[in-house]
N, C-alpha and C positions, 0 to 999 in steps of 0.2 A: 655340524651346527654352527661352530665358531665362525668358521669360514663364511659361511652365507651370510651371518649375522654381520660379519665384519664387511663385507661387500655391500650389505645395505646402507651401512653407516653413514658413508658419503650423500648417499641420495637423502637419507634423513637430515644430515645437516643442511644441504642446499634448501631442503623446504623449510626448515626451521628458519633459515637468514631470509628467504622470500616472505614468510610468514610476518616476521619482525619489519622488513621494509613496506610491507603493505599496509601494516599498522601505522608505521609513520605516514606514510601517503594518505590514508585514511583520515587522522586528525591532523592533517595540515589544513586541510580545507575549512572544517569548523572553526579553527583559531583563525584564519582569514577572513573568514563571513562576520567574526565579531568588529571586526572594524568598517564594516559597509554601511550599515545605518546611516551615518552623518553625511554619506554622498548621495543618499537618496530622498526624493521628494515622498511625498504623501503617498501617492499614487503608487509608484515604484516599490515603496515597502510594502502596500497591501499584497503586490504582484508576489514579491518575495516570500511573505508570508503564506501564500497560497499554494507557491510552489512546496513548501515544507509539508503543508495537508497533503498534497498529492503524493508526497514522498513515502507518508504512512499508507495512504490507500491504494498505492502501486504496491509495497511491498506486502500489505495483507493479501491481496488479488494474487500475486506471484507464487503465495504459498501454496496456495490451492492450484491455480492453474499452470504454474511453471515448474514446482516443485512435487505436487503429488502428482501432476500430471493429469486432474480432472476436467474436466469441461462445465464448470459451474459459474452461473452468473449471477449469484446472488449478492456481489460486492455491495453494489448501491442499495442493497436493502440495509446491510450491516452498517453503511454510510449514513443513510437517514434515519435508523431508530439511533444512533449514537448521537448525530446532531439535534433529533427530537427530544432525546433522553437527556441530554445537559441543558437545552433550551428550557425544556419543564420543570426541570430541579429547580432552575434559577428562577424561573418566573412565578410557578405555582409554591415553592416552597421556600423561597428565599436564599436558596443556596448559594456561597462564592462559588465563581467558575471552577478554581483548583479542585474544589470539592466534587465537582461533576466529572473529572476527567475519567477515573478510575471506575465509577458505576457506569458509565457511557460506553466503556470497553468492557464490561462486565455484560451488558445488553446487547451488546455486538457479539461478544462469544456466545451467549445463551441462543441468539438468532443462528449464529455458526453452528451450534449443534443441533439445532431444528433443522436446519438444510442439511445437514450431514444424513438424515435420516434415509432418505433414498439413495445417496452413495453406498451407507451401508447396507442396504439392502440389495445391491447387486445392479442399480440403475447406473449406467453410463451412457457416453458418449453424447449424441443429441438429445437423448429422453432425458438425461440429467439436467442439460442445457436449458430445454424446454421449462422443468419442474423450476429450475432455482429462479429462472426469470421469472417464472409466473409468482414466485414468494416476492420477488421485489415489486412486481405491479400490484399486489395484494397489497402490500407497505404502503404503497403511494396511494391507492385506494382508501386505507385506512386513513392517510393524514388528510386527504380531502374530505371524508364523510363523518368522523369523528369530530364533528365542529367545535361540541362543548370544552375538548382536551385541545385541540390543535389549532381552533380559528378556521377550520376548512383551506377551501381555497386561498383566502387572503392572506394565510399566512400568520405568523406570529412574530413579535419584536422581541428579540433576546435583551435582557437587562443589561445597560452599561455594566462594565467592570470597574472596580475600584481599582485605584493605583494599587499594585505598579503595572496593571494590565488596562488601562486606560487610553492608552494610545498604541497604534500598529509597532510603533519603534519598539516600545516596552513589551508588546506581545512576542515579538522577532525572536527575544532572547530566551524566553519560555518555548516558545515553538520549537526553535532550535534544538534546546536539552532535550525536548520528547522526541524530537526526530532522530537524535544520536542514540538515546536509551532504545527507541525502536529497532533500529539498524544492529546496535551491537547485541541486544537480547535475542533478535531473529537469526543473527550469524551464529552465536552460539547455540541456539535451538538446531541449526542446521546442521553444525559440526557436530553434533553429539548422536549417540544413538539413533534419536527419533528422527535427526534428519538423514541418517543412512536408512532408516527404514522407509522414510518418504522415497529417498532415492530408489530403494528397491522395488516398491509400489509402482513408481512411475516406468520403471523399466520392466518389469512382467509382475503383473499382481499377484498370479496364480502361483508362479515361482517363487515368490517372496513366502505366501501363504505355505506352500510347502516346506520351505526352509524352517517355518516356525514361526514366523513373523504374526503376530495377531493385526491383520490388515485392519479391518475395520476399528480398532482400537486407534491406532495412528490415523485413520482417515478422520475418524471423529476429533482427535487432537490438531489435527491440521485445519479444519474448520474453525473449532472454535479458536485458535491462535490469530487464525485471519479475522476473525469477528472483533477478536477483542483491539487487534492493532488498529483496524479500519474504525471501529467505533470510537477511539481516542481520536482519530483525524476527523472524525464527525464532531466531536467536541471542541476541536481547535477550529473547524470551519463555523460554527455556530458564532463563539465570540468574534470571529474575524468578521463574519459578513452581518451581524446585527439584525438579520431580518432573515428567518427560514418560513420557506413555502415549499409545495410540493413538487412544482415544476423543477426545483434542484435536484430531483432524484427520479429523473423520467429516462427514457431510453436514450437521449442524448448523451445523458451523463454517465451512462454505461459505456456508451461508445469510447468517450474521453476516457475512460478509467481502462479499459481494456486496450485501448491504443497505447496507453502510459506503458504496460507491460510489455506489448508486442513491439511498439517502437524502441523502448530501452532495451531489452532482453529478455527473453522468456527463460525463467528459471533463476537469473540474475539480480542478487540486493544492488549491486552498483547499476546495473541496467534500469531497475525501478528507481533510483535516484536521477539518472540521467533522462529517462523517459520522463520523469515528473517536471524537471527543470526545461526542458525542450518545449514540451506540448504545452506547458502553462504560460512560460515566458515569452517565447518567441513569437507567436501570433499577436503578443501586446505590440508588438514593433509596428504593426499594422492598423492598429486601432482607430487611427485617421482615416482610414480610407475603408469605407462602408461594404462588405462584404468579401473585402479582402482576409480577413481572419479566418474564414472557414474555407476560403480558397487555399490559403497556406496550409493549413490544418491538413485538408485532404492530401494536397499535393506532398507534405512531408512522409503522410503514412504510406501512400503508393510508391515513393521513391525508396524510403527504407525498406519496404517489403520485397520490392522488385531486387533490389542491389545488396542488400543486406539484410538478408530474410532471419539471422537469429539477432537482428537490432543492432543499434549503435555500440553496444557494449563490444561486439565480436571486432569492429573497428579498433577498438582500444586494446583489445586483447590481442591483437596481431602486433600492436606496436611494443607493447610489455606484457608479460607474464603476470605483472603485478595486478592486473585489470581482469585477470581470468579467475573467476570465482569456483567454489568447489564444484559447484553444480552448473558450472556451464560447459557446454560442450559442442562444438561444431555438426 
C-alpha cells in the first residue's frame, strides 16, 4: 500500500506544479488587459466589452452542452431574460445597474430550472434541442407582444448608468471583474464533485445513475448554473448596448452563441474565452467591407470544424498542457 502511494506521489507533485503554472498563466492575461483601455478608441473599447459579455455567455452554454453533454438550446432565452430583467429593474424601479446584476442571474437560473424539466424527465438528443429552442422562441414572442412591459418590437431604452459606469472604458473594469469571477467560480464547480458528476453523466448517464449519482439533481444544477452565468452576461449586455429589443435574441444570436462554444472548444473553459474573443472581435476587422463580416464568420466556423473539430483550444493543448482543461479530451 505504501509503495503504491509512493509511486503515485511524483505524478501528484507534477500535477500540482502544472496546476500552479496554469494559475499563473490565467492571471497574466487579466493583468495585461488592465493596461489596454488607454490604447483603444471608443468603438474598440465597446468591442472588447462585448467580448467579455460573450465570455460569460459561452461559459454558461458550455456547462450544459460541453460538460453535461446535453443538446439544449435555451441559452438565448437566459441571455434575453437576464438582459430584459436588468433593463426593466433600472427603467421601471429605478435600480442602479449594479443592484440588477445578481437578480438578472437569478432570473436566468430560474429559467434554467424550468428548461431542465424535460431533461430531468428523460428527454434527450434532438427532442430536447427542439423543446429548449421552442422555449427561447416563446421568450422572444413574449418580448414582442407584452408591450406594456417591454415596449414590444420597438424595444426599450436602458437608463444611463451613473459614474463609474458612465463610459465603456469604466464599464470595462467592472466587466473584467465579473468575467474573472465567472471563470473562477465555474472552474471551482467543475473541479468539485459536482463537476465529476457532470463528467460521469456526459460519459454514460445510465452507468452514472447505477453508481448512485443522482443524475436528475445534477442536471438541474447544471442548467441553473448555466442560466445564472448567462443571466449576468445579459445584465452586462443591457448596460453596454443601451437599447434592448427582441431581434437581439433571435435564431441568429443562438447560432453565434453555439459557434462560440464549438469554435472555442466543447467542454473547455479556456475554449469559451477563446471562442468569444475570436468570433466577436475578428469579424470587426472587416466592418468597413459590407458583407465580409458574415463571410468571415461562416468561413471561420467551417475551417475550425473541418480541421480542428475539438475547437481552437485543441491547437493550444497540443502546444502546451497548460491549456488542456480538466474536461478537455481529444
